[in-house]
N, C-alpha and C positions, 0 to 999 in steps of 0.2 A: 555343409560343413560345421565344423567342431571349434566351438570357441571356449576358452579356461582363463580365469582371471585369479588373479593369487597376488596377497599382498604377502611377499616372501620375507619381510623383515631381514635384508640382508641375503644379498645374491650370492655373495663369495662364501659367506657361512653355511649356507644351504643348498648349493648347488647339487649335491648330491641327492638331495630329497626332490631338489625339481626332476632330475633325470629317473629317478624313480615313478614320478608321478608321470611324468613323458611317455615312459616306457608302459605304464600300467592304462593308461587314458586315453593313450595316442590321439589327442586334440591335433586338429590342423594348425592352431594358434593357441599361443599360451602369452596371454597379455600379465604381466609383471608391474606393482608398486612398491616402494621405500626399500629399492636397490642397493642404498644406500655406497654407491662407488661411482667415481668419473665415468665418462664413457671408454676411455683407455684402459681402466683397470675393470671393464666387465668380461667376465669368462666367457666371450663367446664358440672357443674353440670345442668345448664339451657338448653346447646344444647343437653347432655345428654336427657333428659328429653321430649325432641322432637325428638328421636331418632338417633341423631349425637352421638353414643356412640363410634366411633371410632375416636380418634383425633392424630394429629401428631403437633405438636406444636415447633417452633425454634423463644423463646421470648428471648427478654432482656429489661432490666428494665428502661422504660422510655421513651424507642424510637424504633422505626421500627419492628421487628418482624413478621413473617408468621404464619401460621397455616390451617391445611387441616382437617375438621369437614366431616364426613362420614357416611350413613347407611350401606356403606357395608364395611366389613374387610380390612385390610391390609395384604399383605403379607409381605412385606420389607417395610423399612422407612429407608432414608438416609438425610444428610446435606453435600454441596458442600461447602469447604472452603475458596472460591478460591477470596472471598472480603476481599481486601489487610488490610482492619481498623479493621476485627474481627467482622462487623457486623452480624445480625440475619437477613439477607436477602435472603435465600433461604432454601428450605425443599422440599422434593420428595417422593412419594408413589408408590410402585406396588400393586396395587387389586389384590384380589383373581380371577378375570376373566385374567389378564394378561395386563391390561392398566397400564402404567408409565405415572405419572403426576408431572409434578414441577411446583412450586409455587414462585413466584422473587417478589422482591421487591427489583426494580433498585433503584438508590440513584436517589435524585432529582438535583443536582449539583449546588445549590443557584443560583446566580443572574447575576454573570458576566461571559461570555461565552468565556472565557478565560483561560484555563489548569494552565498557568505560573502566573497569576495573581490571582486565584482563585482554592486553594488547592480541595474544594469539587467538582467542575466542573472535575478537573483532574480526580479525584478519580471516578467521575460517567462515564469517556471515558475508565480509566480502567476496570471499571466491564463491559461493553458493549464487550470489547474486551475478557476479561475472557469466558464470555455465547458463543463469537466464537468460542474460542478455545475448551471449554468444549465441544460441540456438535458436532466442526468439528473431533474432534478425536473418536467420536459415532457414523458416518455416518453408519454404520451397523444397527444402528437404523432406517433407514427410512423405510426399511419393515415391521416393529414392531407399534404399536399402543402406541403412545407416544403424551401425551399433556401437552404444556407450558401456564400456564397462569399468570396475574399478572399485579400489576402497573409496567410497563417497563419506564415509566416516559420521554417516546418520542412518540412524534404524528409525523410518519413519512411522511404522506404524505399530499398534496397540500391542501384536502378538510378535513381531520383531526385536522385543525384548524380555527377558525372564519376568519383570513386575513393570508394568506401564506406570501404574501410579508411584512406585519409589522411585523411579527415574524421570519423573517429569522434570525435576530441576538438576538433573546429572547430564554433561557434556555427552552428546549424539542421540538425545532422544526429548530436549526441550524442545515447547513448541515454535517459538521463531526459528529453530534450525530445520523441524519437519516441514514447515509451512513453506521456507526457502527452497528445501530439495524438492517440495511439492512445486512451486513455481518453474524450478529449473524441470522439471519433467513435463510438465505444463506446455512448455514452451515448442514442445518440437511433438508434442503428444505422444513422448514416447510409451511403449505398453513395457511393463516391470516383469521381465518375466518368470520368476521364481513365482511370483505371485499368481501369475497364469496356471502354474501345475501344483500350488498348495495353496489350501483354501485359507482366507483373511481371520478366519477362526481357530488356525492352527499355530501353534507355535516353531519358528524355524530362527535360526543361527548361524553365524560365518565366522564366529569372535569369539572366546572365552579368554578370559584374564587369566598372564600368568600368575597372578595374585592368590588364586583358587589353589587351595592345596591338593585339591583333587579336583578338576574343573569339568570331569566327566559326573562324579557324584553329586557335584553342587549344579552343575550346567545351567549356571547364569550367564548365558550367553545374550547377544544382539547380531542380529543382521547387518552389518556394515558393508558389506560387499556383492554389488549389485550388476545385472547384465540389464540393461535396457534396450528395445530394440524400435526404431521407426514407424509407423503404422503399416506401410509397407511390407514389413517383415512378419507380421502380425501371424496372418495364416500359415506363415512357414515354419513356425516353430515346431521341434520335433521330440524333444526330449530338455528336460534339467535336473540337475543334480548339485549337490553343496556335498563335497567328500570331507563328510564328519569326523573320517576314521585317523584322515591326516592329524587331527589336533594331538593325538596320541602317539605319532610316530617321535622317536627320539631326537633330541632337539628342533623341537616342532616349531615353525610361526606360531603364532596367538591365532593368526587367520587359519581359513582352509580354503579353499579354489573352489570356485563355481563353473558349473560346466554347462553349456549349451549346446543341444545340436539343430540346426533350421536346414530348410531344403534351401541352396542359392543357386 
């Protein structure tokens, strides 16, 4: 089973890029974040034409939103409502083969890493705590096939950012965020798939800012997009790839997809 996750940064604006990606990579499942449209405006038909007829969407007008597009049928779909602002930031499905998949879009948190001075940062921290609580209450799932993907908006490790020292006070890499993401990961003993394949000593990114005049030359990236699997799936992992070339496509998202293949 091949699963891809991508912050598309407006699905209607980049539906053609998504179609190109799907034709190139042919994943079984594509999880999207920041679709930026209400459910009824989601461009379902182009994806169905490519074979992704099973679609679970949790959209929001103009902001946020997540979607799961699949060639395989869903047994169930669900949305967890622990986002205190009521944003559309989570959706999950269970496939006919029993695999449970969660798609998350964690709040970015704006620019000031102080929860007292910045309500958006406080919201982000609250959301991360909510993730840890939710999976902490479901520790019985450790022995089951569960996958978590999404734009988690945290680069947790030193080599998940272009400069650990310079970004310690920058939102997405502050100690409080990386600690809270670590608590969410520990809640189900999740395996960080990218780092199963890429040594911790190597730099690896999935996001490059639009602010850079030449993103590739400066290469000041961060690894904000993640795939985690439950302990039951760690031995089933086959391949992992971050599709870096897509950052250079015309009208690209600032994020690129992460693609994981496993035996299930």
